[in-house]
N, C-alpha and C positions, 0 to 999 in steps of 0.2 A: 753809749750809754757814756755819761760824766759821771767820776765817781764819787762826785760831790753830793747826790743823793744821797740824804739821811736817812736813819732808821724811822725817825718819826714821819720820814715821807712816805716812806712804803705803808706802815702803818697807814696815814692820813688816806694814800690812793686803795689801799684794800678796804676801811671804811666807805669810803664812798660807791664803790662797788658792790657792797654790803656782803662781802666775801669774810667768811673765818679764816684764822690761820690755815687751818686743816685745809681749804680750798685751795687757798693760792701756794701752799705748800706740795698739794697732790701736781698741781698745773705745773709748779717749776721743778717738780722732780727732787723735791728735799722734804725731811720731816719739819710738822708742826713745830717742833722744838729747834729746829733751825732758823725759821722763818722769826720766832720770838727772840732769839740771841741778835739776828739781825736786825729787829725793829728797834731794841732796844740798847742795842751801840750806838752809844753817842761820840766814841772816838774818832770813827772811819778808820777800825781795825785794816790794814791791807790785807790779813789773812782771811779776811770776809768778802773781799772785793768781788772774787768769782761768783759766789753764791749771792752777792748783793746785785751782780748786773744779771744774773739768773733772773731773780724776782722781778727785777726793773723790765728787763725786756719783756715777760709776760704780762705786766701791768701795762706798758707800752702797747701790747698786741690788744691789750682791750681801751682802748682811747685814752688811756691816762698820758698828759704829761705834766712833766717835773719842772717846774719853773726854779730858775736860780736866782734873779734878779728884777727888783730890786731887792726882795727879799724871798727865802725858800718858801715853796709850797706846791700845792697838788690842783691840778685842773683834769676833769673830763669833758673832752671834747666831742659835742653832739654829733651824731650819725649823719652825713648827709643823706638828705631826703633824694629820690631817685635811685635808677640804677646805675652802677659802678660801670666801667667800660669794660672790662672784663664779663659784665651780665648782659649786655647787649646781644641779639641775636634776631631772627625771622621774627619770632615768634611774638616778642615784644615790641616790635615795630610797628608804630599806627601813627 
């Protein structure tokens, strides 16, 4: 995870998923107040980096991609159709 992910990007990613601060906080193991602090931090405060990384990891696990160039943004990657390699077995072999 790149430390250039901003609080605004985290907030936008949460909005794309339709999550409240409480949902993201629970999944990341932090408080909703902590999520709010990270989302409103425009300075990239280094003391928040570990928490920011936790939030980003959770969001990336939900198919969120943070874009850095040419302009910062957020994208939801669509789920792949079909089965993943780890889902293949004899019962779905047709």
